[in-house]
DRENTI-375499 format. One record per residue (C-alpha): residue number from 1; x negated, y negated, z. Coordinates in steps of 0.2 Angstrom, whole numbers, plus 5000, padded with zeros to 4 digits. Each point is the difference from the previous one (the first is absolute). Last residue first. Layout:
 loke   xx   yy   zz
  NUM    X    Y    Z
...
end
This chain:
 loke   xx   yy   zz
  888 5104 5411 5040
  887 4983 5000 4991
  886 4985 4998 5011
  885 4989 4986 4996
  884 4982 5001 4992
  883 4995 4985 4991
  882 4983 4998 5010
  881 4996 5019 5000
  880 5003 5002 4982
  879 4991 4984 4994
  878 4985 5002 5011
  877 4998 4990 5016
  876 4991 4983 5001
  875 4998 4986 4987
  874 5006 5010 4985
  873 5000 4989 4984
  872 5010 5008 4987
  871 4991 5006 4985
  870 4995 4993 4983
  869 4994 4983 5006
  868 4988 5008 5012
  867 4992 5012 4987
  866 4995 4986 4988
  865 4993 4991 5015
  864 4988 5014 5004
  863 5003 5010 5016
  862 4995 4994 5017
  861 4989 5007 5014
  860 4987 5009 4989
  859 4997 4983 4991
  858 4993 4993 5016
  857 4995 4984 4991
  856 5002 4997 4981
  855 4990 4985 4994
  854 5008 4989 4987
  853 4987 4992 4988
  852 5009 5004 4984
  851 5017 4994 5006
  850 4992 4985 5007
  849 4993 4995 4982
  848 5017 5004 4993
  847 5008 4987 5011
  846 5009 4999 5016
  845 4997 5018 5006
  844 5010 5006 5014
  843 4988 5009 5012
  842 5001 5019 5001
  841 5001 5007 5018
  840 4989 5007 5013
  839 5003 5002 5019
  838 4998 4991 5016
  837 5016 4993 5008
  836 5005 4982 4995
  835 5005 4989 5015
  834 4982 4996 5004
  833 4997 4994 4983
  832 5015 4988 5001
  831 4995 4993 5017
  830 4982 4997 4994
  829 5006 4992 4984
  828 5011 4987 5008
  827 5014 4997 4988
  826 5015 5003 5012
  825 5016 5003 4990
  824 5001 5018 5007
  823 5004 5017 4993
  822 4990 5014 5008
  821 4988 5012 4992
  820 4998 5017 5009
  819 4996 5012 4986
  818 5018 5003 4995
  817 5003 4981 4998
  816 4985 4999 4989
  815 5007 5015 4989
  814 5017 4991 4999
  813 4992 4985 4993
  812 4989 5010 4988
  811 5016 5008 4993
  810 5008 4983 4998
  809 4985 4993 4992
  808 4999 5015 4988
  807 5018 4998 4995
  806 4997 4981 4997
  805 4985 5003 4989
  804 5009 5013 4990
  803 5015 4989 4997
  802 4997 4994 4982
  801 4995 4985 4990
  800 5002 4989 5015
  799 5012 4985 5000
  798 4991 4984 5006
  797 4996 4993 5017
  796 4987 4987 5001
  795 4987 4997 5014
  794 4991 5017 4998
  793 4993 5007 5015
  792 4982 4998 5006
  791 4989 5014 5006
  790 4990 4995 5015
  789 5012 5010 5012
  788 4996 5016 4990
  787 4982 4998 5003
  786 5003 4997 5019
  785 5005 5018 5001
  784 5016 5011 5002
  783 5013 4986 4997
  782 5017 5004 5007
  781 5002 4983 5009
  780 4993 4990 4986
  779 4995 5007 4983
  778 5013 5014 5000
  777 5013 4987 5007
  776 4997 4988 4985
  775 5001 5014 4988
  774 5016 5005 5007
  773 5007 4983 4998
  772 4993 4998 4982
  771 5007 5017 4995
  770 5017 4995 5007
  769 5001 4984 4990
  768 4994 5008 4984
  767 5013 5014 5001
  766 5015 4990 5006
  765 5000 4988 4986
  764 4997 4981 5000
  763 5004 4989 4985
  762 5012 5012 4992
  761 5010 5002 5016
  760 5004 5014 5012
  759 5010 4994 5015
  758 4998 5001 5019
  757 4981 5000 4997
  756 4987 5004 5013
  755 5006 5018 5004
  754 4985 5011 5001
  753 4988 4988 5009
  752 5012 4990 5010
  751 5009 5016 5006
  750 4983 5007 5005
  749 4995 4984 5010
  748 5017 5001 5008
  747 4997 5018 5005
  746 4984 4995 5008
  745 5008 4986 5010
  744 5014 5013 5006
  743 4987 5012 5005
  742 4994 5015 4989
  741 5002 5018 5006
  740 4989 5006 4986
  739 5013 5013 4993
  738 5015 4990 5005
  737 4994 4984 4992
  736 4994 5009 4985
  735 5017 5009 4998
  734 5009 4984 5002
  733 4990 4991 4987
  732 5002 5014 4988
  731 5019 4999 5002
  730 5001 4982 4998
  729 4989 5002 4984
  728 5012 5013 4994
  727 5015 4988 5002
  726 4990 4986 4992
  725 4996 5011 4985
  724 5018 5005 4998
  723 5005 4981 5000
  722 4986 4996 4988
  721 5006 5014 4988
  720 5018 4993 5000
  719 4993 4983 4997
  718 4989 5006 4986
  717 5015 5009 4992
  716 5010 4985 5000
  715 4986 4990 4991
  714 4998 5014 4988
  713 5019 4999 4996
  712 4998 4981 4997
  711 4984 5002 4989
  710 5009 5014 4990
  709 5015 4988 4997
  708 4988 4986 4995
  707 4991 5012 4988
  706 5016 5006 4992
  705 5006 4982 4998
  704 4983 4995 4992
  703 5000 5015 4989
  702 5017 4996 4994
  701 4995 4982 4996
  700 4985 5007 4990
  699 5011 5010 4989
  698 5012 4986 4997
  697 4985 4988 4995
  696 4992 5014 4989
  695 5017 5002 4991
  694 5001 4981 4998
  693 4982 4999 4994
  692 5005 5013 4986
  691 4990 4990 4987
  690 5011 4984 5003
  689 4999 4995 4982
  688 4995 4982 4997
  687 5011 4985 5002
  686 4996 4985 4989
  685 5003 4985 5012
  684 4992 5010 5014
  683 5009 4998 5017
  682 5006 5018 5000
  681 4983 5007 4996
  680 4992 4990 5014
  679 5013 5006 5012
  678 4997 5018 4995
  677 4982 4998 5003
  676 5002 4992 5016
  675 5012 5013 5006
  674 4988 5014 4995
  673 4986 4992 5010
  672 5012 4998 5015
  671 5005 5019 4999
  670 4981 5005 4999
  669 4996 4990 5016
  668 5015 5008 5009
  667 4994 5017 4994
  666 4983 4997 5007
  665 5006 4993 5016
  664 5012 5015 5002
  663 4986 5012 4997
  662 4989 4991 5013
  661 5014 5000 5013
  660 5003 5019 4996
  659 4982 5004 5002
  658 4999 4991 5017
  657 5016 5008 5006
  656 4994 5017 4995
  655 4984 4997 5011
  654 5011 4996 5015
  653 5010 5015 4997
  652 4984 5011 5000
  651 4995 4991 5016
  650 5017 5005 5009
  649 4998 5018 4994
  648 4982 5001 5005
  647 5004 4994 5018
  646 5014 5013 5001
  645 4987 5013 4995
  644 4988 4994 5013
  643 5012 5003 5014
  642 5002 5018 4994
  641 4981 5002 5001
  640 4999 4990 5017
  639 5012 5011 5009
  638 4991 4998 5017
  637 4997 5017 5007
  636 5007 5005 5016
  635 4996 4995 5018
  634 5014 4987 5003
  633 5004 4993 5017
  632 5016 4994 5009
  631 5000 4994 5018
  630 5011 5000 5015
  629 4991 4994 5016
  628 5013 4987 5005
  627 5015 5012 5004
  626 5014 4989 5008
  625 5013 5012 4993
  624 5007 4985 4989
  623 4982 4998 4993
  622 5000 5019 4996
  621 5015 4998 4988
  620 4994 4983 4993
  619 4983 5007 4996
  618 5008 5016 4992
  617 5012 4989 4990
  616 4986 4989 4993
  615 4989 5015 4995
  614 5014 5009 4991
  613 5005 4984 4991
  612 4982 4997 4994
  611 4998 5018 4994
  610 5017 4999 4991
  609 4996 4983 4992
  608 4983 5006 4994
  607 5003 5017 4994
  606 5009 4994 4985
  605 4984 4992 4993
  604 4992 5017 4998
  603 5014 5008 4989
  602 5004 5018 5001
  601 5004 4999 5018
  600 4994 5006 5017
  599 4999 4993 5018
  598 4994 5012 5013
  597 5002 4997 5019
  596 4988 5007 5013
  595 5000 5004 5019
  594 4998 5019 4998
  593 5012 5014 5003
  592 5016 4995 4991
  591 4992 4989 4987
  590 5011 4986 4994
  589 5004 4998 4981
  588 5005 4985 4990
  587 5004 5003 4981
  586 5000 4987 4986
  585 5010 4999 4984
  584 5000 4990 4984
  583 5015 4993 4991
  582 4999 4981 5001
  581 5013 5000 5013
  580 4988 5010 5011
  579 5006 5017 5007
  578 4993 5004 5017
  577 4999 5017 5008
  576 4998 5005 5018
  575 4992 5014 5009
  574 4998 5004 5019
  573 5017 4996 5007
  572 5009 5002 4984
  571 5003 5019 5002
  570 5011 4995 5015
  569 5014 4994 4989
  568 5015 4993 5010
  567 4990 4984 5004
  566 4999 4995 4981
  565 4984 4992 4996
  564 4995 4984 4992
  563 5007 4986 5011
  562 4995 5010 5016
  561 4981 5000 4994
  560 4991 4999 5017
  559 5011 5011 5011
  558 5007 5013 4987
  557 4982 5000 4993
  556 4995 5009 5015
  555 4984 4994 5008
  554 4983 5007 4999
  553 4990 5002 5015
  552 4988 4985 5004
  551 4982 4996 4995
  550 5005 4998 4982
  549 4993 5006 4983
  548 5006 4994 4984
  547 4999 5012 4985
  546 5000 4995 4981
  545 5006 5009 4985
  544 5001 4996 4982
  543 5006 5011 4986
  542 5015 5008 5008
  541 5007 5017 5003
  540 5012 5004 5015
  539 5014 4988 4995
  538 5012 4992 5013
  537 5018 4998 4995
  536 5006 4982 5000
  535 5003 4986 5012
  534 5001 4982 4992
  533 4987 4988 4993
  532 4998 4981 4996
  531 5011 4992 5012
  530 5000 5014 5012
  529 4983 4995 5005
  528 5007 4985 5010
  527 4994 4982 4996
  526 4989 4990 5012
  525 5002 4982 5003
  524 4988 4985 5000
  523 5002 4982 5006
  522 4997 4982 4994
  521 5000 4982 5005
  520 4994 4986 4989
  519 4997 4981 5002
  518 5000 4985 4989
  517 4999 4984 5010
  516 5016 4989 4999
  515 5006 4985 4990
  514 4999 4989 5015
  513 4981 5003 5001
  512 4992 4989 5013
  511 5015 5001 5012
  510 5003 5019 4996
  509 5011 5010 4989
  508 4999 5019 4999
  507 4999 5008 4983
  506 5005 5018 4995
  505 4993 5016 4992
  504 5007 5016 5006
  503 4991 5016 4995
  502 5007 5018 5002
  501 4989 5015 4997
  500 5004 5018 4996
  499 4992 5017 5003
  498 5001 5017 4993
  497 4983 5000 4992
  496 4993 5009 4985
  495 5016 5000 4990
  494 5007 5016 4992
  493 5004 5001 4982
  492 5015 4998 4989
  491 5003 4981 5002
  490 5013 4991 5010
  489 4999 5008 5017
  488 5012 4991 5012
  487 5001 4986 5013
  486 5016 4992 5005
  485 5002 4982 5006
  484 5009 4991 5014
  483 4998 4982 5006
  482 5002 4992 5017
  481 4997 4982 5005
  480 4997 4993 5017
  479 5002 4983 5009
  478 4991 4994 5016
  477 4994 4984 4991
  476 5009 4997 4983
  475 4995 5009 4985
  474 5000 4990 4983
  473 5011 5009 4987
  472 4994 5017 4994
  471 4991 5007 4985
  470 4999 5019 4998
  469 4988 5010 4989
  468 4997 5019 4996
  467 5018 5006 4999
  466 5005 5018 4997
  465 4982 5006 5005
  464 4988 5010 4990
  463 4988 5015 5003
  462 4988 5004 4985
  461 4993 4988 5006
  460 4995 4994 5017
  459 5014 4991 5009
  458 5002 4981 5002
  457 5014 4990 5008
  456 4998 4981 4997
  455 5009 4988 5012
  454 5000 4981 4996
  453 5004 4987 5014
  452 5002 4983 4993
  451 4998 4991 5017
  450 4998 5008 5016
  449 5006 4991 5016
  448 4993 5009 5015
  447 5004 5016 5009
  446 5004 5009 4985
  445 5006 5019 4999
  444 5000 5009 4983
  443 5007 5017 5000
  442 4997 5013 4986
  441 5011 5016 4999
  440 4992 5013 4989
  439 5012 5013 4992
  438 4994 5016 4993
  437 5003 5006 4982
  436 5001 5018 4993
  435 4998 5004 4981
  434 5012 5014 4996
  433 4999 5013 4986
  432 4981 4997 4998
  431 4993 4992 4984
  430 4994 4985 5008
  429 5000 4985 4988
  428 5011 4989 5012
  427 5010 4986 4993
  426 5008 4996 5017
  425 4999 5011 5015
  424 5013 4995 5013
  423 5005 5018 5005
  422 5016 5003 5009
  421 4998 5008 5017
  420 4984 4990 5002
  419 4986 5010 5008
  418 4999 5001 5019
  417 4989 4992 5013
  416 5003 4983 4993
  415 4985 4989 4999
  414 4999 4985 5011
  413 4990 4985 4994
  412 4995 4985 5011
  411 4995 4982 4996
  410 4996 4988 5014
  409 4999 4981 4997
  408 4991 4988 5012
  407 4988 5013 5007
  406 4994 4998 5018
  405 5011 5014 5007
  404 4995 5012 4986
  403 4983 5001 5008
  402 4988 5005 4987
  401 4996 4982 4994
  400 4998 4998 4981
  399 4982 4996 4995
  398 4993 5016 5007
  397 4981 5000 5001
  396 4999 5006 5018
  395 4985 4998 5011
  394 4995 4983 4992
  393 5013 4991 5011
  392 4994 5007 5016
  391 4982 4996 4996
  390 5005 4982 4995
  389 5009 4998 5017
  388 4986 5007 5010
  387 4988 4988 4990
  386 5011 4985 5004
  385 5000 5005 5019
  384 4981 5002 5000
  383 4998 4983 4992
  382 5011 4992 5012
  381 4991 5007 5015
  380 4983 4995 4992
  379 5006 4982 4997
  378 5007 4999 5017
  377 4983 5005 5007
  376 4991 4988 4989
  375 5009 4985 5005
  374 4996 4986 4988
  373 5007 4983 5005
  372 5014 4993 4989
  371 5001 4990 4985
  370 5016 4997 4990
  369 4996 4999 4982
  368 5002 4983 4993
  367 5014 4998 4987
  366 4995 5000 4982
  365 5003 4983 4992
  364 5013 4996 4986
  363 4999 4982 4994
  362 4996 5005 4982
  361 4989 4987 4991
  360 5007 4987 4988
  359 4985 4996 4990
  358 5008 4998 4983
  357 5004 5008 4984
  356 5016 4995 4991
  355 5017 5007 4999
  354 5015 5001 4988
  353 5011 5015 5005
  352 5014 5010 4991
  351 5007 5015 5010
  350 5010 5009 4988
  349 5000 5018 5006
  348 4985 5006 4989
  347 4990 4985 5007
  346 4995 4984 4990
  345 4985 4989 5003
  344 4996 4982 4994
  343 4983 4993 5005
  342 5000 4981 4998
  341 4983 4995 4992
  340 5004 4982 4996
  339 5012 4989 5010
  338 5007 4987 4989
  337 5018 5006 5004
  336 4996 5017 4994
  335 4984 5007 4991
  334 5001 5018 4999
  333 4990 5016 5003
  332 5009 5017 4998
  331 5003 5016 5010
  330 5011 5015 4997
  329 5004 5015 5010
  328 4996 4992 5017
  327 5002 5010 5016
  326 5008 4988 5013
  325 4996 4987 5013
  324 4982 4997 4993
  323 4984 5000 5009
  322 4985 4991 4993
  321 4983 5006 4994
  320 4986 4988 4994
  319 4984 5001 4990
  318 4998 5018 4995
  317 4986 5002 4988
  316 5002 5010 4984
  315 5004 4986 4988
  314 5005 4986 5012
  313 5013 5010 5010
  312 5016 4994 5009
  311 5009 5013 5010
  310 5019 5000 5004
  309 5005 5012 5013
  308 5017 5008 5003
  307 4992 5017 5003
  306 5007 5006 4983
  305 4988 4988 4991
  304 4998 4984 4992
  303 4985 4995 4989
  302 4997 4982 4996
  301 4985 4998 4988
  300 4987 4986 4998
  299 4989 4999 4984
  298 4981 4996 5000
  297 4989 4992 4987
  296 5002 4982 5007
  295 5006 5000 5018
  294 5016 4991 5003
  293 5009 5016 4994
  292 5014 5001 4988
  291 5014 5013 5003
  290 5002 5019 5000
  289 5016 5008 5005
  288 5003 5016 5010
  287 5013 5013 5006
  286 5003 5015 5011
  285 4983 5005 5006
  284 4998 5016 5012
  283 4985 4996 5011
  282 4981 5003 5001
  281 4998 4992 4983
  280 4985 5004 4989
  279 4995 4985 4989
  278 4993 5001 4983
  277 4990 4988 4989
  276 4998 4996 4982
  275 5005 5017 4994
  274 4998 5002 4981
  273 5017 5000 4990
  272 4994 4989 4985
  271 5009 4984 5007
  270 4991 5002 5017
  269 5008 5010 5014
  268 5004 4995 5018
  267 5006 5015 5011
  266 5008 5002 5017
  265 5000 5017 5008
  264 5012 5011 5011
  263 5016 5001 4990
  262 4994 4990 4986
  261 5001 4981 4996
  260 4992 4996 4983
  259 4993 4983 4995
  258 4995 4997 4982
  257 4988 4985 4999
  256 4998 4986 4988
  255 4984 4989 4997
  254 4996 4986 4987
  253 5016 4990 5003
  252 4998 5001 5019
  251 5015 5003 5011
  250 5005 5016 4990
  249 5009 5013 5010
  248 5008 5016 4993
  247 5011 5010 5012
  246 5003 5018 5004
  245 5011 5008 5013
  244 5003 5015 5011
  243 4987 5011 4991
  242 4999 5019 5003
  241 4983 5007 5004
  240 4984 5007 4992
  239 4997 4983 4991
  238 4994 5007 4983
  237 4996 4986 4988
  236 5006 5000 4982
  235 4996 4989 4985
  234 5009 4995 4984
  233 5013 5014 4999
  232 5005 5006 4983
  231 5017 5001 4993
  230 4999 5010 4984
  229 5002 4989 4984
  228 5014 4998 4988
  227 5003 5008 4983
  226 4999 5017 4994
  225 5019 5002 5001
  224 5001 5019 4998
  223 4986 5004 5013
  222 5007 4988 5012
  221 5018 5007 4998
  220 4994 5017 5005
  219 4990 4994 5015
  218 5015 4990 5007
  217 4996 4982 5004
  216 5011 4992 4987
  215 5012 4991 5012
  214 4986 4993 5010
  213 4993 4992 4985
  212 4982 5005 4995
  211 4987 4988 5005
  210 4996 4984 4992
  209 5008 4989 5013
  208 4994 5010 5015
  207 4982 4999 4993
  206 5002 4982 4998
  205 5006 4998 5017
  204 4985 5009 5007
  203 5003 5014 5013
  202 4991 5001 5017
  201 5001 5015 5011
  200 4996 5000 5019
  199 5000 5019 5005
  198 5010 5009 5014
  197 5006 5013 4988
  196 5017 4993 5002
  195 4995 4985 4990
  194 4994 4983 5006
  193 5004 4986 4988
  192 4991 4986 4990
  191 5007 4992 4985
  190 4987 4991 4988
  189 4997 4983 4993
  188 4982 5000 5007
  187 5002 4983 5008
  186 5019 5000 5001
  185 4999 5016 5011
  184 5017 5007 5003
  183 5007 5010 5015
  182 5008 5017 5004
  181 5002 5010 5016
  180 5004 5019 4997
  179 5013 5010 4991
  178 5000 5019 5002
  177 4994 5014 4988
  176 4992 4992 4984
  175 4987 5009 4991
  174 5000 4987 4986
  173 5010 4984 5003
  172 5015 4999 4989
  171 5002 4984 4989
  170 5014 4988 4996
  169 5002 4986 4988
  168 5005 4982 4998
  167 5017 4997 5007
  166 5006 4982 4997
  165 5005 4986 5011
  164 4983 4997 5008
  163 4988 5011 4990
  162 5004 5016 5010
  161 4989 5015 5003
  160 5006 5017 5006
  159 4986 5011 5008
  158 5007 5018 5001
  157 4994 5011 5015
  156 5016 5009 5005
  155 5005 4988 5014
  154 4999 4985 4988
  153 4986 4987 4999
  152 5006 4983 4994
  151 4989 4988 4991
  150 5005 4981 4998
  149 4993 4987 4989
  148 4995 4982 5006
  147 5000 4984 4990
  146 4989 4985 4996
  145 4987 5009 4990
  144 4999 5018 4994
  143 4984 5009 5004
  142 5007 5018 4996
  141 5010 5000 5015
  140 5002 4983 5009
  139 5006 5007 5016
  138 5012 5011 5009
  137 5002 5016 5011
  136 5014 5012 5004
  135 5005 5013 5012
  134 5010 5017 5000
  133 5013 4999 4987
  132 5013 5014 4995
  131 5000 5002 4981
  130 5011 4993 4986
  129 4998 4983 5007
  128 5013 4986 4997
  127 4991 4984 4997
  126 5007 4983 5006
  125 5000 4982 4995
  124 5001 4983 5006
  123 5011 5003 5015
  122 5003 4984 5010
  121 4995 4998 5018
  120 5007 4986 5012
  119 4993 4988 5013
  118 5010 4986 5008
  117 4992 4984 5007
  116 5004 4993 5017
  115 5014 5003 5013
  114 5001 4981 5002
  113 5011 4998 4985
  112 4998 4996 4982
  111 4988 5015 4996
  110 4987 5000 4987
  109 5001 5017 4990
  108 4984 5011 5000
  107 4996 5013 4988
  106 4994 5018 5000
  105 5000 5008 4983
  104 5002 5019 5000
  103 4992 5015 4991
  102 5008 5017 5002
  101 4993 5017 4998
  100 5012 5015 5001
   99 5000 5018 5004
   98 4993 5001 5018
   97 5000 4981 5002
   96 4986 4988 4997
   95 5003 4981 5002
   94 4990 4988 4990
   93 5001 4981 5006
   92 4995 4986 4988
   91 4986 4988 4999
   90 5000 4986 4987
   89 4989 5002 4985
   88 5015 4998 4988
   87 5005 5007 4983
   86 5000 5018 5005
   85 5005 5005 5018
   84 4989 5011 5011
   83 4987 4987 5006
   82 4998 5008 5017
   81 5008 5004 5017
   80 5001 5018 5006
   79 5013 5010 5010
   78 4999 5019 5003
   77 5012 5015 5003
   76 5016 4991 5002
   75 5015 5012 5003
   74 5014 4997 4988
   73 5016 4989 5000
   72 4991 4984 5004
   71 5004 4991 5017
   70 4996 4981 5000
   69 4991 4990 5013
   68 4993 4983 4996
   67 4991 4986 5008
   66 4998 5007 5017
   65 4991 4988 5011
   64 5016 4990 5002
   63 5007 5013 5011
   62 4985 4999 5012
   61 4987 5014 5002
   60 4992 5001 5017
   59 4989 4987 5007
   58 4982 5005 5005
   57 4991 4985 4994
   56 5011 4984 5002
   55 5013 4992 4989
   54 4999 5015 4988
   53 5000 4998 4981
   52 5002 5017 4992
   51 5006 5000 4982
   50 5008 5017 4997
   49 5007 5009 4985
   48 5011 5016 5003
   47 5005 5014 4988
   46 5011 5014 5008
   45 5002 5016 4990
   44 5000 5012 5015
   43 4982 5005 4996
   42 4995 4983 5004
   41 4993 4985 4991
   40 4990 4985 5008
   39 4994 4984 4992
   38 4990 4988 5010
   37 4998 4983 4992
   36 4984 4990 4996
   35 5001 4982 4996
   34 4997 4991 4983
   33 5019 4999 4996
   32 4999 5014 4986
   31 5015 5009 5008
   30 4990 5016 5003
   29 4985 4992 5007
   28 4993 5017 5006
   27 4999 5012 5015
   26 5007 5017 4996
   25 5006 5014 5012
   24 5010 5016 4995
   23 4986 5008 4991
   22 4993 5009 5016
   21 5016 5006 5008
   20 5016 4994 5007
   19 5015 5009 5008
   18 5016 4992 5007
   17 5008 5005 5016
   16 5007 4982 5004
   15 4995 4985 4990
   14 4983 4992 5000
   13 4992 4995 5016
   12 4991 4983 5002
   11 4983 4993 5003
   10 4991 4983 5000
    9 4983 4995 5007
    8 4996 5015 5011
    7 4981 5000 5005
    6 4993 5017 4996
    5 4994 5007 5016
    4 4983 5001 5008
    3 4991 5012 5011
    2 5003 5014 4987
    1 5007 5017 5005
end
């Protein structure tokens, strides 16, 4: 902030809720009276002319200061004053609209009463534009004397030149994308603009005049006409940033300069495009204007910025800085009431101010700090208290307080214990005879005023809800709202999780923020297993089997699965069958003599939800009996080979997606090329035979549609494969945690490693993300030597060529855990190596050179990697003894 403020000489506010921009301000002798006037146009179509004459500095605008106010029919983009009417050298006002250019004469009529003279405008001529205008510039194009010509730049890159009352010609700028600032240099007779390529480009007027007409710019027509020249740029300078404004200043007849205001830099160029000087700005500029300097050979420049500052530069040297009351979008220098150098600024909301630079310092003084005697004992006690508070606050990282008593809004969800009598499933793709649904009752209790509450109910696909979003009226204090939704299986495969989430977003008003501070409350709910499966006859044979050991005698299924068994049938006490709605089956068996449970199914992913449900119900059963030492363990073989098959299936579909996308891109390019050929044939004055282009177009169109349908189908298959992969991954994580007896923190690390993504995307896939996470663990907490810790990981994730590296890393990961490795986020090498038991293993090569220099240690203790990936990993007991469970 500057020490000095711009001295207010005169100011006023223009209209209400009007918008202004860079070209809306002009200062000139518009009525040819010899005195400058301020002309302002707005996007609302209002044209105003001011002649400020305050009684004393700082006075606001008086009614007599407004000479003219008229509302035109269209928005005003830019106003300029020049010699625009033939037959006279008087100044006239040019007003640019979106589709029209109007030139007016401003005249003064002597008044007969004390109210003073009257001003009026008269339309001299107008041009209706065929293209939407962006900005304009004017000058003596071609070196004409005594008159000014106008050049308008359209939004599509056409320069339209008008010789006063008549239209001259139009030319398209080459390589045009977006319009930029435009100006004219009379010294070089050229137009200077900044293209969307962030380059300053100069075009000679003579080159524009003799170039091919804009209506004849088609390549084919050019070849036939044989006349006209190609529009060639005179010189180009690369700025490297977008320009806000451009201006040509010539205060000396021998030298002229081109000033360009960029987003972060200020440039001064010579006539030939060479940089005269450049100033790097440490703020975001908004407007500028150069003016004559008192020092010979230099130019002064006013630059306004978005910090409400007005900086005065002499070439590159900052001479003065003043505070403005608004952010200027346009700045001019005027001579008003015999006062030279008045600074005129305009904001985007219509604050028009005339100011001058002076030494009016800010009167703000910082208050003195209250001094007190130092008491070291009190300081030590206060420091200990603060450190205690900080320590307590950093123990938990929860943003939302855990105690519901302190929450402003509480969201609870209650799942019905029974399925709906009449199913509420809508548009379900499940092929079963009946698709069940379950009701979830969601209650919102508000203790404060909650504005704009918005509730969203989320379940994991392929599950769906009957209504996902609810919008409520504002909740009053101590009020509540209740909604009811139904959840059902929509697609024909099982989900990986039977959980849902309710998120309520709302805002609470405060004194500082009356509109409200955005907050959120959420809750989760669990869905019953009966939602996706129903009781069925158990099967004795199955492709996949796992055995869970416990330290308590087995419990009858009549007790822990009352919703799946019939109490009258005693044969279901030890064996239970599950039929999934997708068609697959699973069987649960309890041993009569040992403390084991076996889960078996033909699909690996179907074991997950049954195993999870069994474990949860057993823990809940023994918890009700106040049994605190209940534990589950797993001593069988981790089904890595079957898990790798699911990984390969998912990765194969991802490769198919890339191939389909590439083919679709090729066919689309071919389709566009054929369309261009046909369009050229149709536009030709002498039509040539189509040569079966129409047949080729139709065939290509069918291929594009077929490839698009195949891509959509493959995307659905990818989602189904990813859901199955997540279910199998959850199962593998549970088995590893039971096998190694991992703590809660270690299980969290395992889940973050194998389940880093909620969704599989093109930018980041599951395979490369998991491979990077496992590689990090193998080089940190599971590293065998300091050499492995020194290996650097790749900083970029990209889709691998195959899954061999990932499968090798997963196998090595299990091997390190089997040999005593422990999961930890600690990066201390001594701690890591102490956690790894002695034993050899093959390092993971990062390159071909490392692959050749790998040293096998204790090869007798571990088979080759090729053998590991082909067999199940057996951490402890043999496969037969580990999976043995007595049949009922």
